[in-house]
C-alpha positions in Angstrom: 56.0 58.5 79.0 58.0 59.3 75.8 57.2 62.7 74.3 56.3 63.0 70.6 59.0 64.6 68.5 58.3 67.6 66.2 61.4 67.0 64.1 59.6 65.7 61.0 56.6 68.0 61.2 56.7 70.7 58.5 56.3 74.3 59.7 54.4 77.1 58.1 56.1 80.4 59.1 54.1 82.8 61.3 55.1 85.7 59.0 53.4 84.1 56.0 50.4 83.1 58.1 50.0 86.8 59.1 50.5 87.9 55.5 48.1 85.2 54.2 45.3 86.0 56.7 45.7 89.8 56.3 45.6 89.3 52.5 42.4 87.5 52.8 40.9 90.2 55.0 42.2 93.1 52.8 41.1 91.4 49.6 37.7 90.8 51.1 37.4 94.5 52.1 38.6 95.6 48.6 36.0 93.4 47.0 33.3 94.7 49.4 34.4 98.3 48.7 34.3 97.8 44.9 30.9 96.1 45.1 29.4 98.9 47.2 30.9 101.5 44.9 29.5 99.7 41.8 26.1 99.2 43.4 26.0 102.9 44.4 26.8 104.1 40.9 24.3 101.7 39.3 21.6 102.9 41.7 22.3 106.6 41.1 22.3 105.9 37.3 19.0 104.0 37.6 17.4 106.8 39.7 18.6 109.4 37.1 17.2 107.5 34.2 13.9 106.9 35.9 13.6 110.7 36.6 14.5 111.4 33.0 11.9 109.0 31.7 9.2 110.6 33.9 10.3 114.0 32.6 10.0 112.8 29.0 6.5 111.4 29.7 5.4 114.7 31.1 6.8 116.6 28.1 5.1 114.3 25.6 1.8 114.7 27.5 2.3 118.5 27.3 2.9 118.2 23.6 -0.3 116.2 23.1 -2.2 118.9 25.1 -0.7 121.7 22.9 -1.6 119.7 19.7 -5.1 119.2 21.0 -5.5 122.9 21.8 -4.3 124.0 18.4 -6.6 121.5 16.8 -9.5 122.9 18.8 -8.7 126.4 17.6 -8.8 125.2 14.0 -12.1 123.4 14.5 -13.6 126.5 16.1 -12.5 128.7 13.1 -14.2 126.2 10.7 -17.4 126.1 12.8 -17.5 129.9 12.8 -17.7 130.1 9.0 -20.5 132.6 8.2 -22.1 130.4 5.5 -21.9 127.1 7.4 -24.6 127.7 10.0 -27.4 128.7 7.5 -26.4 125.8 5.2 -26.8 123.4 8.1 -30.2 124.8 9.1 -31.4 124.3 5.5 -29.6 120.9 5.2 -27.9 122.2 2.1 -24.8 120.0 1.6 -23.7 121.9 -1.6 -23.4 125.1 0.3 -21.6 123.4 3.1 -19.0 121.9 0.7 -18.4 125.2 -1.0 -18.0 127.0 2.3 -15.1 124.7 3.5 -13.6 123.3 0.3 -11.4 126.4 -0.2 -9.8 125.9 3.2 -9.2 122.1 3.0 -5.9 122.1 1.1 -4.4 124.7 3.4 -5.5 122.8 6.5 -4.2 119.5 5.0 -0.8 120.8 4.1 0.0 123.4 6.7 -1.9 122.0 9.8 -1.6 118.3 9.0 -5.5 117.8 9.1 -6.4 114.3 8.0 -10.2 114.4 8.0 -13.1 116.9 8.3 -16.7 115.8 9.0 -19.8 118.1 9.0 -22.9 116.8 10.7 -26.4 118.3 10.9 -28.5 118.6 14.1 -29.7 115.0 13.6 -26.2 113.6 13.5 -26.3 112.9 9.8 -23.1 113.5 7.7 -23.6 116.5 5.3 -20.0 116.7 4.0 -16.5 115.2 4.6 -12.9 115.7 3.5 -9.9 113.4 3.8 -9.5 109.7 4.6 -11.7 108.6 7.5 -10.5 106.1 10.1 -12.5 102.8 9.8 -15.3 102.5 12.2 -15.2 106.2 13.3 -18.6 107.3 12.2 -20.6 105.5 14.8 -18.7 107.2 17.7 -19.0 110.5 15.8 -22.8 110.3 15.9 -22.6 109.7 19.6 -20.4 112.7 20.0 -22.9 114.8 18.0 -25.6 114.3 20.6 -23.2 115.2 23.5 -21.7 118.2 21.8 -24.9 119.7 20.6 -26.5 119.1 23.9 -23.7 120.7 25.9 -22.9 123.3 23.2 -19.2 122.8 24.2 -16.3 121.3 22.2 -15.2 117.7 22.8 -11.8 116.2 22.2 -10.6 112.6 22.2 -7.6 110.4 21.1 -8.4 107.2 19.2 -6.0 104.5 18.1 -7.2 101.8 15.7 -4.9 101.4 12.7 -3.3 104.7 13.5 -3.6 107.2 16.4 -5.5 110.4 15.8 -6.7 113.4 17.8 -10.3 114.3 17.2 -12.0 117.6 18.0 -15.8 118.0 17.8 -17.1 121.7 17.8 -20.8 122.7 17.7 -22.0 125.1 15.0 -24.0 127.8 16.8 -26.6 130.0 15.2 -28.2 132.6 17.5 -27.0 130.6 20.5 -28.4 127.2 19.4 -26.5 124.2 18.0 -27.5 123.5 14.4 -24.7 121.0 13.6 -21.2 119.9 14.4 -17.7 120.1 12.8 -15.3 117.2 13.5 -11.6 117.6 12.7 -8.9 114.9 13.1 -5.1 114.9 12.9 -2.4 112.2 13.3 0.4 112.4 15.9 3.2 112.9 13.4 4.0 116.4 14.6 3.8 115.2 18.2 6.3 112.4 17.4 8.8 114.9 15.9 8.4 117.1 19.0 8.9 114.1 21.3 12.2 113.2 19.4 13.5 116.7 19.9 12.5 117.0 23.5 13.6 113.5 24.6 16.9 113.5 22.6 16.0 109.9 21.8 14.7 107.8 19.0 10.9 107.8 19.0 8.3 105.3 17.7 4.5 105.3 17.8 3.1 101.8 18.4 -0.6 100.9 17.9 -1.3 97.6 19.7 -4.5 95.6 20.2 -7.0 93.5 18.4 -8.3 96.3 16.2 -4.8 97.4 15.3 -3.6 94.0 14.5 -6.4 92.8 12.3 -4.7 93.6 9.0 -1.1 93.8 10.2 1.7 93.0 7.9 5.1 94.3 6.9 8.4 94.8 8.7 6.9 97.2 11.2 4.7 94.6 12.7 5.7 93.5 16.2 3.9 90.2 16.9 5.1 89.9 20.5 3.3 93.1 21.3 0.3 92.4 19.0 0.8 95.7 17.2 2.5 97.7 14.5 4.7 100.8 14.4 2.8 103.8 12.8 5.9 106.1 13.1 9.5 105.3 13.8 12.6 107.5 13.6 15.9 106.0 12.3 14.1 102.8 11.5 17.3 100.9 10.5 18.7 101.4 14.1 15.5 101.6 16.1 13.5 98.8 14.6 15.9 95.9 15.6 16.2 97.2 19.1 12.4 97.3 19.5 12.1 93.8 18.2 14.6 92.7 20.9 12.7 94.6 23.5 9.4 93.0 22.4 11.0 89.5 23.0 12.3 90.5 26.5 9.4 92.5 28.0 5.7 93.3 27.7 4.3 96.7 27.1 3.0 97.1 30.7 6.5 96.2 32.0 8.1 98.9 29.8 5.5 101.5 31.0 6.5 100.7 34.6 10.3 100.4 34.2 12.7 101.0 31.3 14.5 98.1 29.7 18.3 98.1 29.0 19.4 96.2 25.8 22.9 95.5 24.7 23.7 95.6 21.0 27.3 94.9 20.2 29.4 97.3 22.4 26.4 99.7 22.8 23.7 99.9 25.4 20.2 101.2 24.8 17.4 102.0 27.1 13.8 101.3 25.9 10.8 102.8 27.7 7.1 103.2 26.8 4.5 105.9 27.4 0.9 104.8 27.1 -1.5 107.3 25.3 -4.8 107.9 27.0 -7.4 107.2 24.3 -11.2 106.8 24.1 -11.4 103.6 22.1 -14.4 101.4 22.0 -12.1 98.7 20.5 -9.2 96.9 22.2 -6.5 98.9 20.5 -4.1 101.3 22.4 -1.3 103.6 21.4 2.2 103.8 22.9 5.1 106.2 22.5 8.4 104.1 22.5 11.6 106.0 23.5 15.0 104.5 22.6 18.0 106.2 24.3 21.6 105.5 23.8 23.2 105.0 27.3 26.5 103.5 26.2 28.5 106.4 27.6 26.9 106.2 31.1 27.4 102.4 31.2 31.0 102.7 30.2 31.5 105.4 32.8 30.2 103.2 35.5 32.3 100.3 34.4 35.4 102.5 34.2 34.8 103.9 37.7 34.3 100.3 39.1 37.6 99.2 37.5 39.3 102.2 38.9 38.0 101.5 42.4 39.1 97.8 42.1 42.6 98.8 40.9 43.0 101.3 43.7 41.8 98.7 46.3 44.3 96.1 44.9 47.1 98.6 45.0 46.2 99.5 48.6 46.2 95.8 49.5 49.6 95.3 47.8 51.1 98.3 49.5 49.7 97.2 52.9 51.1 93.7 52.5 54.5 94.9 51.5 54.5 97.3 54.5 53.4 94.5 56.8 56.1 92.2 55.4 58.7 94.8 55.9 57.6 95.4 59.5 57.3 91.7 60.4 60.4 90.4 58.6 63.1 91.3 61.2 61.0 90.4 64.3 59.9 87.1 62.7 63.5 86.3 61.8 64.4 86.8 65.5 61.5 84.5 66.5 62.6 81.9 64.0 66.1 82.0 65.7 64.4 81.3 69.0 62.3 78.5 67.5 65.6 76.9 66.4 67.3 77.3 69.8 64.5 76.1 72.1 64.4 72.5 70.8 68.2 72.1 71.2 67.8 73.7 74.6 65.4 70.9 75.6 68.1 68.4 74.6 70.8 70.0 76.7 72.4 72.4 74.2 72.9 75.2 76.7 76.2 76.5 75.2 74.5 76.6 71.7 71.7 78.7 73.2 74.2 81.2 74.7 76.0 81.5 71.4 73.0 81.9 69.1 70.9 84.2 71.4 72.7 87.6 72.0 72.1 89.5 75.2 69.9 92.5 74.4 71.8 95.8 74.5 68.9 98.3 73.8 67.5 100.5 76.5 63.9 100.1 75.3 63.2 96.3 75.1 60.4 94.8 73.1 58.7 91.5 73.6 61.2 89.5 71.6 64.1 91.0 73.7 62.2 89.7 76.7 62.0 86.3 75.1 65.8 86.4 74.4 66.5 87.3 78.0 64.1 84.6 79.3 65.7 82.0 77.0 69.2 82.8 78.3 67.9 82.6 81.9 66.1 79.4 81.1 69.3 77.9 79.7 71.2 78.8 82.9 68.4 77.4 85.2 68.1 74.2 83.2 71.8 73.7 83.4 71.8 74.4 87.1 68.8 72.0 87.5 70.7 69.3 85.6 73.7 69.6 87.9 71.4 69.5 90.9 69.6 66.4 89.5 72.9 64.6 89.3 73.7 65.6 92.8 70.2 64.4 94.1 70.6 61.1 92.3 73.8 60.5 94.2 71.9 61.2 97.4 69.1 58.7 96.6 71.1 55.8 98.0 71.5 57.6 101.3 67.8 58.3 101.5 67.0 54.6 101.3 69.0 54.1 104.4 66.9 56.7 106.2 63.6 54.8 105.8 63.7 53.9 109.4 63.9 57.5 110.4 61.0 58.3 108.0 58.9 55.6 109.7 59.6 57.3 113.0 58.6 60.6 111.4 55.2 59.1 110.3 54.6 57.9 113.8 55.3 61.3 115.3 53.0 62.8 112.6 50.2 60.5 113.7 50.8 61.6 117.3 50.7 65.3 116.5 47.7 65.1 114.1 44.7 66.8 115.8 42.4 63.8 115.1 41.8 60.5 116.9 43.8 57.8 115.1 43.9 54.2 116.2 44.1 50.7 114.8 41.9 47.6 115.5 42.5 44.0 114.9 40.0 41.7 113.3 38.1 41.3 116.6 37.8 45.0 117.2 40.5 45.3 119.9 42.6 48.4 120.0 46.1 47.8 118.8 47.6 51.4 118.6 46.4 54.9 119.5 47.9 58.3 118.9 48.9 60.8 121.5 46.2 63.3 120.6 43.5 60.7 121.4 45.1 59.9 124.7 45.5 63.6 125.7 41.8 64.4 124.7 40.5 61.3 126.7 43.0 61.9 129.6 44.0 58.3 129.5 47.3 56.4 129.2 48.1 54.0 126.5 47.8 50.9 128.8 44.1 51.9 129.5 43.2 51.5 125.8 45.5 48.9 124.3 43.7 45.5 124.1 40.3 46.9 125.0 37.3 46.5 122.8 36.6 49.5 120.6 32.8 49.1 121.1 33.2 49.1 124.9 35.0 52.4 124.9 33.2 54.2 122.2 29.4 53.6 122.4 26.8 53.9 119.7 24.0 56.4 120.3 20.9 54.6 121.6 18.7 56.0 118.7 21.0 54.6 116.1 21.5 51.2 117.5 24.5 49.0 117.0 26.3 48.5 113.7 28.6 45.8 112.5 32.4 46.2 112.6 32.5 46.4 108.8 30.8 49.8 108.8 33.0 52.4 107.1 31.7 55.4 109.1 29.7 55.9 112.3 29.0 58.3 115.1 29.8 57.3 118.7 30.0 58.9 122.1 32.5 58.4 124.9 31.7 59.0 128.6 34.6 58.7 131.0 34.4 59.3 134.8 34.9 62.9 135.7 34.7 64.1 132.0 32.0 65.5 129.9 30.4 63.4 127.2 32.1 63.7 123.8 30.7 62.9 120.4 33.1 61.5 117.8 32.5 60.7 114.2 34.7 57.8 113.0 35.8 56.7 109.5 37.2 53.2 109.2 39.4 51.7 106.5 40.9 48.2 106.1 44.6 47.8 106.3 46.5 45.6 103.8 47.1 42.1 105.3 49.8 39.6 104.5 48.7 36.2 103.1 47.2 34.0 105.8 46.7 36.9 108.2 43.3 38.4 109.3 42.6 42.0 108.1 43.0 44.8 110.6 41.6 48.3 110.1 42.6 51.9 110.9 40.0 54.3 112.4 40.2 58.1 112.2 37.9 60.1 114.5 36.9 63.8 114.6 35.5 65.4 117.7 32.2 67.0 116.8 31.0 67.8 120.3 30.8 71.5 119.7 28.9 71.1 116.4 26.4 68.8 118.1 25.9 71.5 120.8 25.2 74.0 118.0 22.8 71.7 116.2 21.0 71.1 119.5 20.8 74.9 119.9 19.3 75.3 116.5 16.8 72.6 117.1 15.8 74.3 120.4 15.4 77.6 118.5 13.2 75.9 115.9 10.8 74.9 118.8 11.1 77.8 121.2 10.5 81.5 121.2 14.0 83.2 121.6 12.6 86.1 123.7 10.7 84.1 126.4 12.3 80.7 125.9 8.8 79.2 125.9 7.6 76.9 123.1 6.7 78.7 119.8 3.4 78.5 117.8 4.6 75.6 115.6 5.6 73.4 118.5 2.3 74.2 120.3 0.2 73.2 117.3 2.1 70.0 116.9 1.6 69.2 120.6 -2.1 70.0 120.3 -2.3 67.7 117.2 -0.7 64.9 119.1 -3.0 65.4 122.1 -6.1 65.1 119.7 -4.7 61.9 118.3 -4.7 60.4 121.8 -8.5 60.8 122.1 -8.1 62.2 125.7 -10.0 65.2 126.9 -8.2 68.4 127.6 -8.3 72.2 127.4 -6.5 75.1 125.7 -6.0 78.4 127.6 -5.4 81.4 125.3 -3.9 84.5 127.0 -3.7 88.0 125.6 -2.2 90.8 127.7 -4.5 93.8 128.1 -3.2 97.3 127.2 0.2 95.8 126.2 0.4 98.2 123.3 0.5 101.1 125.8 3.6 99.6 127.3 5.5 99.7 124.0 4.3 103.2 123.1 4.9 104.7 126.5 8.1 102.9 127.6 9.4 101.4 124.4 9.6 97.9 123.0 12.5 97.0 125.4 10.1 97.5 128.3 7.4 95.4 126.5 10.0 92.6 126.0 10.9 92.7 129.6 7.3 92.4 130.7 6.8 89.5 128.3 9.8 87.7 129.8 8.4 88.2 133.3 5.0 86.8 132.3 6.7 83.8 130.7 8.8 83.1 133.8 5.8 83.3 136.0 3.8 80.9 133.8 6.7 78.5 133.6 7.1 78.4 137.3 3.5 77.6 137.9 2.7 75.2 135.0 5.9 74.4 133.2 6.3 70.9 134.9 2.9 69.6 133.9 1.7 71.5 130.8 2.9 72.8 127.4 3.3 76.6 127.5 3.9 78.6 124.3 4.2 82.2 123.2 2.2 82.4 120.0 3.5 85.8 119.0 3.2 89.4 120.2 1.5 89.4 123.6 -0.4 86.1 123.1 0.3 83.0 125.1 -1.3 79.6 125.2 -1.3 76.6 127.6 -2.2 73.0 126.7 -3.7 71.1 129.6 -3.9 67.3 129.3 -6.5 65.1 130.9 -8.5 67.9 132.5 -12.2 68.8 132.6 -13.9 72.1 132.6 -13.6 72.6 136.4 -9.9 71.9 136.3 -9.4 74.3 133.3 -11.2 77.1 135.2 -9.1 76.5 138.2 -6.0 76.8 136.1 -7.2 80.1 134.6 -7.8 81.4 138.1 -4.3 80.4 139.1 -2.9 82.3 136.1 -4.9 85.3 137.1 -3.5 85.1 140.6 0.1 84.6 139.4 0.0 87.5 137.0 -1.3 89.8 139.8 2.2 89.7 141.2 3.9 90.5 137.9 4.7 94.2 137.3 7.4 96.3 135.7 8.4 99.9 136.7 10.0 102.1 134.0 10.6 105.8 134.7 8.2 105.9 137.6 5.5 104.2 135.5 4.2 100.9 136.7 3.1 98.4 134.1 1.1 95.5 135.4 0.6 92.2 133.6 -3.2 91.7 133.1 -4.4 89.0 130.8 -7.7 88.0 129.3 -8.0 84.2 129.2 -10.1 82.2 126.8 -10.8 78.5 127.7 -11.7 76.0 125.0 -12.2 72.2 125.7 -11.4 69.5 123.3 -12.8 67.7 121.6 -16.0 69.6 122.6 -15.0 72.8 121.0 -13.2 71.5 118.0 -11.7 68.4 116.4 -8.7 70.1 114.7 -6.0 72.4 116.1 -7.2 75.3 114.1 -10.8 74.9 115.3 -9.8 74.6 118.9 -7.5 77.7 118.6 -10.3 79.6 117.0 -12.6 78.7 119.8 -10.1 79.7 122.4 -9.6 83.0 120.5 -13.4 83.7 120.6 -13.4 82.9 124.3 -10.5 85.2 124.9 -12.4 88.1 123.3 -15.4 87.2 125.4 -13.2 87.5 128.5 -12.0 91.0 127.3 -15.6 92.1 126.8 -16.6 90.8 130.3 -16.2 93.2 133.1 -16.8 90.5 135.8 -13.9 88.1 135.4 -10.7 87.9 133.3 -11.4 84.3 132.1 -14.1 82.9 130.0 -15.1 79.2 129.3 -16.7 78.7 125.9 -19.8 76.6 125.9 -20.5 74.5 122.8 -23.8 75.9 121.8 -23.0 79.5 122.9 -19.7 79.2 121.1 -21.3 78.2 117.8 -23.9 81.0 118.0 -21.5 83.7 119.1 -18.9 82.7 116.5 -21.6 82.7 113.8 -22.9 86.1 114.8 -19.4 87.5 115.1 -18.5 86.1 111.7 -21.7 87.3 110.0 -21.2 90.8 111.5 -17.7 91.2 110.3 -18.4 89.6 106.9 -21.2 92.1 106.3 -19.1 94.9 107.8 -16.2 94.1 105.4 -18.6 93.9 102.4 -20.1 97.3 103.3 -16.7 98.9 103.7 -15.6 97.6 100.3 -18.8 98.9 98.8 -18.7 102.3 100.4 -14.9 102.7 100.3 -14.6 102.8 104.1 -11.0 101.6 104.2 -8.0 103.9 104.8 -4.4 103.3 103.8 -1.6 104.3 106.2 2.1 104.3 105.3 5.1 103.6 107.5 8.6 104.7 106.3 11.3 102.1 105.6 14.5 104.0 106.3 18.0 103.6 104.7 20.1 103.3 107.8 23.3 104.8 106.3 21.8 108.3 105.7 18.3 108.1 107.2 16.9 108.6 103.7 13.3 107.4 103.0 12.7 106.0 99.5 10.0 103.5 100.2 7.0 103.0 102.5 5.0 100.0 103.7 1.3 100.3 103.1 -0.9 99.4 106.1 -4.7 98.9 106.1 -7.3 100.4 108.5 -11.1 100.3 108.5 -13.0 103.6 109.2 -15.9 103.4 111.8 -19.0 105.5 111.5 -17.7 107.8 114.2 -14.5 108.3 112.2 -12.2 106.2 114.4 -10.0 103.6 112.8 -10.2 99.8 113.3 -6.9 97.9 113.5 -6.6 95.0 111.0 -6.4 92.4 113.7 -10.2 92.8 114.1 -11.3 92.1 110.6 -8.4 90.4 108.7 -8.8 86.9 110.3 -12.5 87.0 109.4 -11.7 88.1 105.9 -9.3 85.2 105.5 -11.8 82.7 106.7 -14.6 84.1 104.6 -12.5 84.4 101.4 -12.9 88.2 101.3 -9.2 88.7 101.8 -8.6 88.5 98.1 -11.0 91.4 97.5 -9.3 93.4 100.3 -5.8 92.7 98.8 -6.9 93.8 95.4 -8.5 97.0 96.8 -5.2 97.8 98.5 -3.2 97.1 95.4 -5.5 99.3 93.2 -5.4 102.2 95.6 -1.6 101.8 96.2 -0.9 101.9 92.4 -3.0 105.1 92.1 -1.0 106.7 94.9 2.3 105.4 93.5 1.6 107.2 90.2 1.7 110.6 92.0 5.0 110.1 93.8 7.0 107.6 91.7 8.8 110.5 90.0 10.4 111.3 93.4 11.9 107.9 93.6 9.3 106.6 96.1 8.5 102.9 96.2 5.5 101.2 98.1 5.6 97.8 99.8 2.2 96.0 99.9 1.5 92.9 102.0 -0.3 90.0 100.3 -2.1 87.3 102.1 -1.4 83.7 101.5 -4.7 83.2 99.7 -4.1 86.1 97.3 -0.6 84.9 96.7 -1.9 81.5 95.6 -4.7 83.1 93.5 -4.1 82.2 89.8 -5.6 85.5 88.6 -3.3 87.8 90.7 -0.7 88.2 87.9 -3.4 89.1 85.3 -5.1 91.6 87.7 -1.7 93.2 88.6 -0.8 93.6 84.9 -4.2 95.2 84.1 -3.9 97.6 87.1 -0.4 98.6 86.2 -1.5 99.4 82.7 -4.6 101.4 83.9 -2.7 103.4 86.6 0.4 104.0 84.6 2.5 103.4 87.7 6.1 102.2 87.4 6.1 98.4 88.3 9.7 98.6 89.6 8.4 101.0 92.3 6.0 98.3 93.7 7.2 95.7 96.2 4.9 92.8 97.1 5.5 91.2 100.5 4.6 87.6 101.4 5.2 86.0 104.8 7.8 83.2 105.1 5.1 80.8 106.3 2.9 81.3 103.2 5.9 81.0 100.9 7.2 77.8 102.4 3.8 76.1 102.8 3.4 75.7 99.0 6.9 76.3 97.8 6.4 75.5 94.1 3.4 77.8 93.7 5.1 80.5 95.7 8.2 80.4 93.5 6.2 80.5 90.3 4.0 83.3 91.5 7.0 85.4 92.6 8.7 84.8 89.2 5.5 86.0 87.5 5.4 89.1 89.6 9.1 89.8 88.8 8.4 89.3 85.1 5.9 92.2 85.3 8.8 94.4 86.6 7.7 94.4 90.3 9.9 93.5 93.2 9.2 91.0 96.0 10.0 90.7 99.7 9.9 87.9 102.2 8.2 89.1 105.5 8.7 87.7 109.0 11.9 86.0 107.9 13.8 83.7 110.2 11.0 82.5 112.6 10.8 79.0 111.2 14.6 78.4 110.5 13.6 76.7 107.3 14.0 79.8 105.2 17.7 79.4 104.7 17.1 76.4 102.5 14.4 78.0 100.4 15.9 81.5 100.2 18.3 80.7 97.3 15.4 79.3 95.3 12.8 82.0 95.9 13.0 85.0 93.5 12.8 87.8 96.1 14.6 91.2 96.3 14.2 91.9 100.0 13.9 89.9 103.2 12.3 91.5 106.3 13.9 90.1 109.5 11.2 89.2 112.0 10.9 91.8 114.8 11.1 89.3 117.6 14.9 89.1 116.8 15.4 92.9 116.4 13.7 93.8 119.7 16.2 91.9 121.8 19.2 92.7 119.7 20.9 94.9 122.2 20.4 92.5 125.2 20.3 89.0 123.7 23.4 87.3 122.3 21.2 84.6 120.7 19.3 87.3 118.8 22.6 88.9 117.6 23.9 85.6 116.3 20.7 84.9 114.4 20.4 88.4 112.9 24.0 88.4 111.8 23.5 84.9 110.2 20.4 86.1 108.4 22.2 89.3 107.2 25.2 87.3 106.0 23.0 84.8 104.1 20.9 87.5 102.6 24.1 89.3 101.4 25.4 86.0 100.0 22.3 85.5 98.0 22.2 89.1 96.7 19.1 90.1 98.8 18.7 93.3 100.7 17.7 93.0 104.4 15.1 95.1 106.2 15.0 95.1 110.0 11.5 95.4 111.6 10.5 96.8 115.0 13.5 99.2 115.3 12.3 101.0 118.4 15.6 102.6 119.7 18.6 104.4 118.4 21.0 101.9 120.0 19.9 99.2 117.5 21.0 101.2 114.4 24.8 100.8 114.8 24.4 97.1 115.4 22.2 96.7 112.3 24.7 98.7 110.2 27.6 96.6 111.5 25.8 93.5 110.3 25.4 95.0 106.8 21.6 95.5 107.0 20.5 98.3 104.7 17.1 99.3 105.8 15.1 99.6 109.1 11.5 100.0 110.0 9.9 100.8 113.4 8.4 103.4 115.6 11.8 105.0 116.3 12.3 105.6 112.6 8.8 106.6 111.8 5.2 105.8 112.8 2.3 104.9 110.5 0.7 108.0 108.9 -2.2 108.5 106.6 -1.1 108.0 103.0 -3.0 110.9 101.4 -1.7 113.4 103.9 1.8 112.1 103.6 1.9 112.1 99.8 0.1 115.5 99.6 2.8 117.1 101.7 5.5 115.4 99.7 4.0 116.7 96.4 3.9 120.3 97.8 7.6 120.1 98.8 
């Protein structure tokens, strides 16, 4: 394909790209810096002005209080006149006028008094001086009653057409009020003081309905519905106030100053409301006009300075960058000119234009120069070699025959079966590998039918020759059977010829053996090689579907726990294998024998009646009498209690029949006469009902009276034997103080539905205990039943208990068995995710027994997997167990899960577990169950 040329494409130099992009960045930073600086200056100026306005408002209020105090003193002096009191008592207005007329001019001129009123005890005006404010007399009469009643002065500020301060002082004669003197004064002095204190222009505004009734003149401000009573520098201030009235309301000015621009000057207008006692709708305001031109210009100048400095810095940085980049970019441009000519064969031009670097310290461009020179030499060498190879091409054509021979030899040496068939399925050619693997010569296969040599499996039936892939077996005399998977493809045919095909086969015999082994493990117990519980239940279900009578024998070894405790689990495993071998020898040909788990076995008898079932139980008892194991001079005999249940008499489902056999087995244990017990239908129903009622009530009583006890068993980190989490185990306390194992009451609790209450009790008590030890890094693992795990309210209950207890959710590990998780996978996955969302961790218990976990493990949100103890017990002696445990450990590590080995009962297992990458171990060798309270109390003391 012809390459596109770049000859006519314009280029934008990398130097100018860098300068352009860095300029954009620096200009953006300069603008941001200038904006932030301007915003900071503006905010500081605004804060300063707000503080100054608040200070001015306080000073004006102080001036008003001082004016009020001086006015009160003047009024008190007038009320204390020696002739005023008797004149008021006699209601002699002439005497009242003579007593105060001499003082009125002085008060008017020197103190700025605008009005004096004298009222008698009835509130009637006796005498007055000055110009009264319209509508003031009615409030004065109201003041008279209040002042003469309280015998204390009263002050107020009223704004109607103007703003005045009023002081009402009682006239006392012999401690009783005989009248009142009212004195008023305008705020002219206060306005002058405000101008001096604020260093601003000041105006006094009266606004409101009463004030605006007879407005007129140039001091009227219609926008504020008021007029200016007093204004300083009217020619400058009045136009600014008119602009402010158009831009803001009085409440807005009271809350925040307004900045107005007039020409090149800036002014700040603020308002201070006067507290007055008006019955009308008028109000007074002090208006302050301050020149802030200097501050605004300072901010503008600082902003410009910051912008100029930023631009100068940008310009300097760009010049420096250009100086730094110019020479390296020139060298790069030289390389950019050389490389296109190099692609066209200009090797000599490249050597001339690109100098060989002479510096000791090379930079990246020097490396490019050297690489370019090397590339020119190599391309020139490749071109010469290409010409040489072209000359040899003719010779290669002549060697096609040799190449054909080479292909044939390749087919012979390939480690797969390769043969060709004609249109009728007869073998035309076969490679040497197939002949050597089948121990045949070429004459034995050529011309023979492919289907006659390689047979289809009986279960798959025959397929047509046109099938592209199939699986066949070959069985030759004196050789083992081989399984070969074949892939077929049609060969090209000449016109008029029938199509042949080539077949390529791969020997999968060993893989089939491994698959068969896995299938066997899925149906058998690895320890005893008997059938497992799942296969037994399937066989029982098939037997029930045939509607034929039969029996189930349920065996439980007596005192088997003592074997494990006294001689170790390896001794118990040996005894279990001996029992399995004895049962298989006696009944393996005719009946289905299974190990259900632990020391429990079961035998399915087809087409037998009660008499034959009893005879089989007696035979088992006789066979087990000869089974015994001696360990360290201790003899352990195999003694079993056998429960017999007939079907369909004792149940119509596998679970009912197994429950009946279980009840019969416990009856056999209780019996001291014989080791077997045949369950009768009526007796079975009555006994089972009584047993269930007893345990249901016993569990209910234990929950009510708190008769359960929690034990803990350590889970040990194998690398350093450190213990950082424990598994919580449940026991029931008898009236005599002994403890009942969970196997006695847990099955009843599961059938009666009480298991959810039990699980919640264990969770609640475990969280309380966890709170006391979580600071030491201790975690607790709690087993959940399948019913609780599928309870929709579990997540809510767990969240509430975590909040109440205050325990760290990460220190709680909830365990669920593999069977319960896989039974309802979607619910299990959702519940596990909900538990993990609360912060708790999860573990998969009894992992590996079903061989289905490998598929689900990647999809279940679990943190730990606990490898079933049946694999761990036999780890030191069973190669199958080692293969399974290693596979589980590898898969767990691949999915990011941590593995815990159960039933670690000897030191010899620990190196093997560590070699497989298993982190934790649990078992009697590492630690036995202990009471939780005692364990954690000792831990707290340490």
